[in-house]
Backbone as JSON, one array per atom type, in Angstrom:
{
  "sequence": "MEIRILGGRNSVIDQYLAELRDIHIQKDPLRFRENLQRLGELFGYEISKTLSYEEKEVVTPLGVARVPMLVNQPVLATILRAGLPMHNGLLRVFDQAENTFISAYRKYTEDGGFDIEFEYMASPLLDDKVVILSDPMLASGMSMEISYHALLTKGKPSHIHLVSIISSQQGVDYVAEKIQDPDVTLWLGAVDPGMTPKSYIVPGLGDAGDLAYGAKIDSKKKVPVS",
  "N": [[152.54, -161.02, 132.11], [151.16, -157.5, 132.05], [150.07, -155.62, 134.86], [148.23, -152.6, 135.98], [147.2, -149.87, 137.63], [144.94, -147.69, 138.11], [143.75, -146.0, 139.8], [143.75, -144.04, 143.11], [145.5, -141.94, 142.14], [145.15, -139.82, 143.08], [142.89, -138.36, 140.73], [140.64, -137.48, 138.26], [139.41, -140.37, 138.32], [139.03, -141.2, 140.35], [137.29, -139.58, 141.78], [135.25, -140.68, 140.15], [135.35, -143.24, 140.99], [134.2, -143.33, 143.4], [131.71, -142.67, 143.39], [130.18, -144.21, 142.19], [131.06, -146.3, 144.2], [129.21, -145.14, 146.37], [126.8, -146.02, 148.57], [124.33, -143.88, 148.23], [124.31, -142.32, 146.24], [124.26, -144.61, 144.32], [121.13, -144.95, 144.06], [120.57, -143.6, 142.0], [120.18, -144.76, 138.87], [120.84, -144.22, 136.27], [123.11, -141.95, 136.87], [124.72, -144.21, 137.77], [125.26, -145.82, 135.82], [126.12, -143.85, 133.82], [128.52, -142.9, 135.43], [130.21, -145.46, 135.09], [130.37, -145.36, 132.07], [132.13, -142.77, 132.06], [134.46, -143.52, 133.23], [135.0, -145.57, 131.24], [135.58, -144.23, 129.04], [137.46, -142.7, 130.11], [139.93, -144.73, 130.65], [139.56, -146.02, 128.29], [140.99, -143.81, 127.38], [143.45, -143.43, 128.29], [144.71, -146.37, 127.41], [144.95, -145.71, 124.9], [147.36, -144.79, 124.91], [149.37, -146.71, 124.47], [148.81, -147.43, 121.94], [149.55, -148.04, 118.26], [151.03, -145.6, 116.26], [150.86, -143.41, 113.02], [152.18, -140.9, 111.34], [149.83, -138.51, 109.81], [148.89, -136.59, 106.45], [146.82, -134.01, 107.59], [144.4, -132.1, 105.97], [143.53, -128.49, 106.63], [141.45, -125.28, 106.45], [143.5, -123.64, 106.1], [145.47, -124.91, 105.05], [147.96, -127.6, 105.69], [148.82, -130.01, 107.76], [150.6, -132.47, 110.11], [149.53, -134.37, 111.3], [150.06, -137.5, 114.04], [148.2, -140.44, 113.78], [146.01, -143.08, 114.5], [147.07, -146.6, 113.97], [145.21, -148.77, 113.16], [141.99, -149.27, 114.85], [141.07, -150.77, 117.96], [139.63, -153.91, 118.95], [136.67, -154.1, 120.5], [135.45, -155.86, 123.1], [133.27, -156.97, 125.49], [131.05, -158.22, 128.83], [128.3, -159.19, 129.1], [125.78, -158.39, 131.22], [126.28, -156.35, 133.02], [128.38, -155.18, 131.55], [128.16, -153.06, 129.53], [127.8, -150.01, 130.19], [130.39, -149.49, 130.34], [131.68, -150.29, 127.89], [130.47, -148.54, 125.83], [131.46, -146.5, 126.82], [134.07, -146.68, 125.87], [134.27, -147.41, 123.66], [133.21, -144.65, 122.7], [135.65, -143.65, 122.76], [137.09, -144.91, 120.78], [135.91, -144.6, 118.49], [135.45, -146.57, 115.45], [135.68, -148.35, 116.07], [135.61, -152.4, 115.68], [133.64, -154.92, 117.32], [132.83, -156.88, 119.88], [130.88, -159.4, 121.44], [129.98, -161.11, 124.53], [128.25, -163.72, 126.18], [128.0, -164.62, 129.23], [127.57, -166.19, 132.51], [127.2, -166.53, 136.31], [126.1, -169.76, 137.55], [124.89, -170.63, 140.27], [125.32, -173.36, 142.51], [124.43, -175.74, 144.32], [125.48, -176.58, 146.84], [126.14, -173.95, 147.58], [128.2, -172.71, 145.93], [129.52, -171.41, 142.65], [129.35, -171.69, 139.27], [130.68, -170.63, 135.72], [129.09, -170.13, 133.67], [129.43, -169.89, 130.33], [127.84, -168.86, 127.56], [127.71, -167.9, 124.65], [129.38, -166.05, 121.94], [129.34, -163.02, 119.61], [131.49, -162.21, 117.22], [133.99, -160.64, 115.44], [136.75, -161.71, 113.37], [139.7, -162.03, 115.18], [142.89, -161.91, 114.52], [145.83, -160.83, 115.07], [144.99, -158.4, 115.98], [144.73, -155.65, 118.16], [142.58, -156.14, 121.26], [140.38, -155.06, 123.71], [138.97, -156.25, 126.23], [136.47, -155.69, 128.82], [134.68, -155.44, 131.78], [133.18, -154.23, 134.57], [133.74, -155.51, 136.91], [136.11, -157.34, 138.74], [135.74, -159.95, 140.65], [135.54, -163.19, 141.55], [137.17, -163.55, 139.18], [137.32, -165.5, 137.49], [135.25, -165.33, 135.36], [136.38, -163.15, 133.27], [138.54, -164.62, 132.65], [137.71, -167.14, 131.17], [136.41, -165.59, 129.68], [138.21, -164.64, 127.56], [139.88, -166.98, 126.9], [137.9, -167.78, 125.51], [137.67, -165.65, 123.41], [140.0, -166.2, 122.11], [139.22, -168.52, 120.35], [138.55, -167.39, 118.07], [140.77, -166.45, 116.67], [144.09, -165.47, 117.08], [145.02, -162.75, 118.88], [146.86, -159.36, 118.93], [147.42, -158.23, 120.94], [146.21, -158.66, 124.09], [144.01, -156.47, 126.15], [142.8, -156.17, 129.27], [140.03, -154.81, 131.11], [138.76, -153.52, 134.36], [137.17, -151.93, 136.7], [136.68, -152.25, 139.35], [138.45, -154.74, 141.34], [138.92, -157.63, 143.36], [141.43, -158.43, 145.47], [142.07, -161.3, 145.32], [141.09, -162.03, 142.77], [142.51, -160.72, 140.94], [144.81, -162.06, 141.49], [143.94, -164.74, 140.67], [143.46, -164.08, 137.78], [145.94, -163.35, 136.91], [147.82, -165.62, 137.35], [146.33, -167.44, 135.92], [146.59, -166.56, 133.55], [149.16, -166.32, 132.02], [150.58, -164.78, 130.35], [152.85, -162.59, 128.01], [151.67, -160.57, 126.18], [149.5, -159.49, 127.16], [147.73, -157.34, 129.04], [146.09, -156.06, 132.25], [144.48, -153.98, 133.22], [142.93, -152.11, 136.21], [140.67, -150.24, 137.8], [140.85, -149.93, 141.12], [142.22, -152.12, 143.8], [140.39, -153.78, 145.88], [140.84, -155.73, 149.5], [138.99, -158.04, 149.88], [136.26, -160.84, 149.37], [132.83, -161.6, 150.23], [131.5, -164.73, 151.16], [129.86, -165.62, 148.93], [131.51, -164.49, 146.76], [131.07, -161.78, 146.03], [133.03, -158.31, 145.85], [134.85, -157.07, 148.5], [135.05, -153.54, 149.61], [134.23, -153.59, 147.51], [131.03, -152.3, 145.62], [128.73, -153.74, 144.83], [126.32, -155.66, 142.92], [127.09, -154.62, 140.22], [125.54, -155.02, 137.85], [122.87, -155.04, 138.42], [122.49, -152.49, 139.79], [123.08, -150.94, 137.46], [120.86, -151.74, 135.75], [118.61, -152.48, 136.57], [117.21, -155.03, 139.63], [117.32, -158.52, 138.6], [115.54, -161.57, 138.0], [115.66, -164.5, 140.06], [116.89, -166.93, 138.96], [116.28, -169.66, 139.95], [114.06, -169.41, 140.89], [110.84, -170.21, 140.17], [109.17, -168.87, 137.33], [105.7, -167.54, 137.74], [103.15, -168.03, 134.88], [100.85, -166.55, 132.83]],
  "CA": [[151.15, -160.07, 132.52], [151.18, -156.12, 133.35], [149.24, -155.03, 135.71], [147.92, -151.36, 135.28], [146.07, -149.79, 138.47], [144.68, -146.3, 137.83], [142.88, -145.46, 140.58], [144.46, -143.72, 143.87], [146.5, -140.84, 142.36], [144.43, -138.01, 142.82], [142.43, -137.94, 139.51], [139.17, -137.54, 138.67], [139.15, -141.59, 138.05], [139.21, -141.85, 142.06], [135.7, -139.09, 141.9], [134.15, -141.83, 139.91], [135.14, -144.7, 141.97], [133.69, -142.98, 145.14], [130.42, -142.11, 143.07], [129.75, -145.66, 141.79], [130.79, -147.21, 145.74], [128.25, -144.1, 147.33], [125.13, -145.8, 148.52], [123.03, -143.32, 148.22], [124.42, -142.05, 144.56], [123.71, -145.66, 143.79], [120.12, -144.85, 144.05], [120.12, -143.44, 140.92], [120.94, -145.8, 137.77], [121.12, -143.04, 135.24], [123.94, -141.56, 137.33], [125.6, -144.94, 137.92], [125.82, -146.14, 134.18], [126.91, -143.0, 133.6], [129.9, -143.05, 135.77], [130.71, -146.35, 133.92], [130.57, -145.0, 130.94], [133.01, -142.19, 132.05], [135.55, -144.63, 133.09], [135.29, -146.5, 130.15], [136.47, -142.86, 128.58], [139.26, -143.06, 130.79], [140.53, -146.2, 130.85], [140.52, -146.12, 126.53], [142.09, -143.09, 126.75], [144.92, -144.02, 128.9], [144.8, -147.45, 126.56], [145.27, -145.61, 123.2], [149.11, -144.32, 124.67], [150.17, -147.67, 123.99], [148.76, -148.19, 120.93], [150.47, -147.73, 117.32], [150.47, -144.19, 115.44], [151.4, -143.27, 112.51], [151.94, -139.39, 111.17], [148.93, -138.7, 108.56], [148.81, -135.0, 106.33], [145.2, -133.51, 107.42], [144.1, -130.88, 105.21], [142.73, -128.03, 106.83], [140.86, -124.22, 105.75], [144.79, -123.01, 105.83], [147.24, -125.4, 105.23], [148.48, -129.01, 106.15], [148.92, -130.05, 109.53], [150.83, -133.4, 109.98], [149.24, -135.18, 113.05], [149.78, -138.43, 114.48], [146.78, -141.06, 113.8], [145.73, -144.53, 114.96], [147.25, -147.28, 112.56], [144.4, -149.69, 113.73], [141.21, -149.24, 115.73], [141.15, -152.22, 118.25], [138.07, -154.16, 118.9], [135.95, -153.36, 121.89], [134.81, -156.5, 124.04], [132.69, -157.1, 126.73], [130.55, -159.45, 129.13], [127.2, -159.2, 129.34], [125.34, -157.12, 130.97], [126.99, -155.2, 133.56], [129.69, -154.44, 131.07], [127.33, -152.36, 128.75], [128.02, -148.82, 130.25], [131.34, -149.57, 130.13], [131.64, -150.62, 126.74], [129.93, -147.6, 125.62], [132.4, -145.54, 126.96], [135.44, -147.32, 125.2], [133.14, -147.35, 122.17], [132.84, -142.92, 122.56], [137.02, -142.93, 122.16], [137.56, -145.66, 119.68], [134.56, -144.91, 117.65], [135.51, -147.05, 114.45], [136.31, -149.63, 116.63], [134.8, -153.74, 115.45], [132.9, -155.11, 118.82], [132.33, -158.41, 120.48], [129.72, -159.25, 122.7], [130.0, -162.36, 125.34], [127.46, -164.09, 127.33], [128.39, -165.16, 130.57], [126.62, -165.27, 133.96], [127.26, -167.25, 137.38], [125.04, -170.5, 138.21], [125.09, -171.06, 141.68], [125.1, -174.52, 143.11], [123.34, -176.28, 145.84], [126.08, -176.15, 147.74], [125.95, -172.07, 147.44], [129.31, -171.9, 144.86], [128.9, -171.15, 141.61], [130.62, -171.83, 138.32], [130.78, -169.78, 135.23], [128.25, -170.6, 132.58], [129.73, -169.54, 128.84], [126.61, -169.29, 126.62], [127.39, -166.85, 123.49], [129.96, -164.81, 121.83], [129.39, -162.55, 118.42], [132.83, -161.7, 117.2], [134.96, -160.3, 114.2], [138.32, -162.52, 113.5], [140.39, -161.4, 116.13], [144.02, -162.12, 114.06], [146.95, -159.81, 114.82], [144.44, -157.12, 116.38], [144.48, -155.39, 119.97], [141.12, -156.34, 121.63], [140.22, -154.78, 124.89], [137.76, -156.84, 126.58], [136.08, -154.95, 129.55], [133.99, -155.8, 132.73], [133.48, -153.46, 135.6], [134.31, -155.85, 138.08], [136.84, -158.78, 138.75], [135.67, -160.62, 141.5], [136.77, -164.29, 141.33], [138.17, -163.43, 138.18], [136.89, -166.89, 136.05], [134.4, -164.56, 134.04], [137.25, -162.74, 132.78], [139.41, -166.16, 132.33], [136.81, -167.84, 130.48], [136.05, -164.87, 128.18], [139.74, -164.32, 127.71], [139.81, -168.34, 125.95], [136.62, -167.67, 124.25], [138.29, -164.85, 122.27], [141.3, -166.55, 121.66], [138.8, -169.07, 119.05], [138.53, -166.1, 117.03], [142.18, -165.98, 116.08], [145.76, -164.91, 118.21], [145.51, -160.84, 118.84], [148.6, -158.78, 118.97], [147.52, -157.59, 122.62], [144.9, -158.13, 124.85], [143.8, -155.35, 127.22], [141.45, -156.85, 130.25], [139.71, -153.62, 132.01], [137.99, -153.77, 135.42], [137.05, -150.68, 137.2], [137.16, -153.05, 140.74], [138.71, -156.07, 141.84], [139.11, -158.45, 144.51], [143.21, -159.0, 145.09], [141.89, -162.6, 145.21], [140.65, -162.31, 141.67], [143.98, -160.09, 140.47], [145.41, -163.5, 141.81], [143.64, -165.45, 139.72], [143.85, -164.07, 136.5], [147.66, -163.27, 136.88], [148.39, -166.87, 137.77], [145.72, -168.4, 134.9], [146.71, -166.07, 132.32], [150.69, -165.98, 131.68], [150.95, -164.13, 128.67], [153.4, -161.38, 127.79], [150.52, -160.06, 125.14], [147.9, -159.5, 128.29], [147.5, -155.77, 130.09], [145.44, -156.24, 132.94], [144.05, -152.63, 133.72], [142.51, -151.86, 136.8], [141.09, -148.79, 138.37], [141.08, -150.22, 142.3], [141.89, -153.41, 144.35], [139.73, -154.39, 147.19], [141.28, -156.62, 149.68], [138.23, -159.39, 150.37], [135.21, -160.75, 148.92], [131.96, -161.79, 150.69], [131.39, -166.26, 150.62], [128.96, -165.75, 147.42], [132.19, -164.15, 145.95], [131.03, -160.39, 146.27], [133.81, -157.88, 146.21], [134.08, -156.11, 149.74], [134.07, -153.21, 150.31], [133.32, -153.4, 146.18], [130.12, -151.59, 145.53], [127.73, -154.35, 144.91], [125.98, -155.74, 142.18], [126.89, -153.83, 139.13], [124.24, -155.26, 137.03], [121.84, -154.72, 138.66], [122.62, -151.09, 140.0], [122.7, -150.52, 136.25], [119.85, -151.84, 134.93], [117.54, -153.37, 138.14], [117.55, -156.47, 140.32], [117.03, -159.72, 137.75], [114.65, -162.52, 138.38], [116.54, -165.63, 140.79], [116.73, -168.04, 138.2], [115.74, -171.04, 140.87], [112.7, -169.15, 141.56], [109.37, -170.16, 139.2], [108.06, -167.26, 137.16], [104.31, -167.84, 137.0], [103.01, -167.95, 133.42], [99.44, -166.03, 132.97]],
  "C": [[151.3, -158.81, 133.19], [150.18, -155.99, 133.74], [149.17, -153.26, 135.96], [146.85, -150.64, 136.54], [146.18, -148.08, 138.16], [144.1, -145.46, 138.67], [144.32, -144.68, 141.99], [145.62, -142.71, 143.59], [146.16, -139.66, 142.16], [144.15, -137.64, 141.3], [141.18, -138.26, 139.46], [138.71, -138.87, 138.68], [138.76, -141.68, 139.52], [137.46, -140.94, 142.41], [134.73, -140.22, 141.49], [134.04, -142.71, 140.31], [134.1, -144.2, 142.97], [132.51, -142.86, 144.73], [129.69, -143.63, 142.97], [129.63, -146.85, 143.26], [129.2, -146.36, 146.56], [127.12, -145.73, 147.0], [123.95, -145.68, 148.13], [122.91, -142.78, 146.71], [124.08, -143.45, 143.78], [122.39, -145.81, 143.46], [119.49, -144.64, 142.56], [120.94, -144.2, 139.82], [121.23, -145.05, 136.9], [122.28, -142.52, 135.78], [125.15, -142.82, 137.53], [126.05, -145.35, 136.32], [126.34, -144.94, 133.68], [128.47, -142.55, 133.83], [130.76, -144.49, 135.15], [131.38, -146.18, 133.26], [132.17, -143.99, 130.97], [134.3, -142.65, 132.04], [135.85, -145.14, 132.04], [135.76, -145.75, 129.42], [137.77, -142.61, 128.96], [140.22, -144.02, 130.62], [140.92, -146.16, 128.86], [141.41, -145.18, 126.54], [143.74, -143.23, 127.17], [145.86, -145.5, 127.63], [145.89, -146.67, 125.26], [146.49, -144.82, 123.47], [149.8, -145.52, 123.97], [149.83, -148.48, 122.86], [149.8, -147.6, 119.54], [149.73, -146.86, 116.47], [151.24, -144.07, 114.28], [150.73, -141.39, 111.87], [151.13, -139.22, 109.63], [149.33, -137.1, 107.99], [147.1, -134.62, 106.8], [145.28, -131.78, 106.75], [142.87, -129.69, 106.05], [142.22, -126.61, 106.41], [142.77, -123.3, 105.51], [145.45, -123.29, 105.74], [147.15, -126.87, 105.21], [149.31, -129.34, 107.12], [149.61, -131.82, 109.4], [150.65, -133.88, 111.53], [149.51, -136.99, 113.07], [148.32, -139.41, 114.63], [147.13, -142.56, 114.41], [146.04, -145.72, 113.76], [146.07, -147.87, 112.56], [143.51, -149.37, 114.81], [141.64, -150.72, 116.45], [139.68, -152.62, 118.19], [137.87, -154.32, 120.35], [134.95, -155.3, 121.99], [134.34, -156.5, 125.31], [131.86, -157.8, 127.12], [129.33, -158.83, 129.23], [126.31, -159.32, 130.75], [126.03, -156.37, 131.44], [128.01, -154.21, 132.44], [129.32, -153.38, 129.71], [127.74, -150.82, 128.64], [129.51, -149.18, 129.95], [132.35, -149.42, 128.72], [131.73, -149.27, 125.52], [130.79, -146.43, 125.61], [133.71, -145.44, 125.94], [134.92, -146.64, 123.88], [133.24, -145.45, 121.7], [134.54, -142.77, 122.11], [137.57, -143.88, 121.05], [136.16, -145.9, 118.62], [134.36, -145.57, 116.22], [135.57, -148.24, 114.77], [135.08, -151.05, 115.9], [134.45, -154.1, 117.09], [132.93, -156.95, 118.34], [131.69, -158.32, 121.47], [129.7, -161.07, 123.41], [129.44, -162.38, 126.34], [127.62, -164.93, 128.4], [128.02, -165.01, 131.41], [127.36, -166.74, 135.19], [125.89, -168.01, 137.56], [125.7, -171.25, 138.8], [124.5, -172.91, 141.74], [124.75, -174.45, 144.23], [124.36, -176.04, 147.13], [126.72, -174.75, 148.07], [127.6, -171.86, 146.8], [128.51, -171.73, 143.81], [130.12, -171.77, 140.18], [130.26, -171.23, 137.02], [130.41, -170.5, 133.82], [128.67, -169.61, 131.19], [128.37, -169.71, 127.84], [126.67, -168.71, 125.1], [128.41, -166.23, 122.98], [129.65, -164.47, 120.06], [130.96, -161.76, 118.41], [133.39, -161.9, 116.29], [136.03, -161.29, 114.42], [138.84, -161.37, 114.01], [142.19, -161.65, 115.96], [144.6, -160.89, 114.08], [146.53, -158.16, 115.25], [144.25, -157.11, 117.86], [142.87, -155.35, 120.05], [141.47, -156.24, 123.22], [138.68, -155.39, 125.19], [137.62, -156.13, 128.47], [134.69, -155.71, 130.58], [134.08, -154.97, 134.1], [134.19, -153.8, 136.75], [134.91, -157.06, 138.21], [136.98, -159.44, 139.69], [136.36, -161.83, 141.96], [137.86, -164.38, 140.07], [137.83, -164.77, 136.98], [136.13, -166.3, 135.29], [135.46, -164.36, 133.08], [138.36, -163.74, 132.23], [138.8, -166.99, 131.1], [136.74, -167.06, 128.87], [137.18, -164.63, 127.43], [140.12, -165.91, 126.48], [138.87, -168.33, 125.19], [137.41, -167.04, 123.25], [139.78, -165.21, 121.6], [140.84, -167.68, 120.37], [138.74, -168.09, 118.37], [139.65, -165.8, 116.64], [143.16, -165.44, 117.6], [145.91, -163.15, 117.65], [146.68, -160.76, 118.88], [148.58, -158.98, 120.28], [146.49, -157.68, 122.96], [144.63, -157.32, 126.25], [142.86, -156.05, 127.63], [141.63, -155.47, 131.12], [138.5, -154.07, 133.13], [138.11, -152.9, 136.48], [137.43, -151.5, 139.03], [137.28, -154.09, 141.02], [139.18, -156.34, 142.98], [140.94, -158.88, 143.92], [143.15, -160.82, 144.88], [141.45, -162.98, 143.43], [141.81, -161.72, 140.55], [144.88, -161.39, 140.46], [145.74, -164.25, 140.94], [144.09, -165.64, 138.37], [145.39, -163.71, 136.63], [148.42, -164.54, 137.08], [147.57, -167.92, 136.27], [146.15, -167.93, 133.35], [148.51, -165.37, 132.15], [151.33, -165.73, 130.26], [151.37, -162.44, 128.57], [152.24, -159.86, 127.13], [149.44, -159.55, 126.18], [148.48, -158.03, 129.15], [146.35, -156.35, 130.78], [145.18, -154.61, 133.26], [142.83, -152.45, 134.72], [142.22, -150.44, 137.46], [141.23, -148.73, 140.19], [141.04, -151.57, 142.39], [141.73, -153.37, 145.53], [140.42, -155.25, 147.88], [140.18, -157.7, 150.05], [137.48, -159.61, 149.62], [134.25, -161.67, 150.17], [132.31, -163.91, 150.21], [130.72, -166.56, 149.32], [130.09, -164.93, 146.57], [131.91, -162.32, 145.69], [132.05, -159.52, 146.55], [133.62, -156.89, 147.42], [136.0, -154.93, 149.74], [133.57, -153.02, 148.99], [132.4, -152.15, 146.49], [128.86, -152.1, 145.18], [127.28, -155.18, 143.72], [126.39, -154.87, 140.58], [125.35, -153.75, 138.1], [123.07, -154.8, 137.24], [121.38, -152.96, 139.33], [122.24, -150.38, 138.47], [121.8, -150.3, 135.51], [118.87, -152.79, 135.56], [117.67, -154.63, 138.33], [116.96, -157.31, 138.87], [116.45, -160.7, 138.56], [115.44, -163.89, 138.99], [116.18, -166.98, 139.73], [116.35, -169.46, 138.69], [114.66, -171.16, 141.37], [112.02, -169.38, 139.79], [108.57, -169.06, 138.84], [106.56, -168.06, 136.7], [104.02, -167.67, 135.82], [101.19, -167.49, 133.47], [99.14, -166.29, 131.45]]
}
């Protein structure tokens, strides 16, 4: 598996990463979602350089231009719910792509640990297609691994691009160990050194889903019914 890190190269990617992390800018959910989408677009542009093209004729008002164009659009997959803004950014780049949505979440155990619960996936067939699987945070790496294997139940893609904006080093090591496939590329914005006991990335940015869409109800708490 190849690993590519796009941050830390003095590009606008670092500006958007800084704004995502900033505790003051995070108070604006619209800005937070917009930055996730912008980064999705930038990752999409970089991934587009690896895809297959063929030259086609395009008729202009004054003649004919020969232009390299994508042979096939990739399939865009994301993990709900935090992945949606980034997915929208990728979809702005690959605007005719098929889409896959995966429902997976952390189910915390009494000892303070957690398991990843996979519930549902809506997907086209993936045989011989390029797939881009995005999730903004790669913490433990378990969600990405489970989602990767879920994709393989829909066929054998020609290549899978795994995309995360911020990762822990532990998550990178985990995914590299569990997904030893030369037809997989892991794209990252930044790799942070640590995680909290609850597997939140440090320094990270917090809970991307909550920052984008609002805090969720603790599943352990009973909700009164009126």
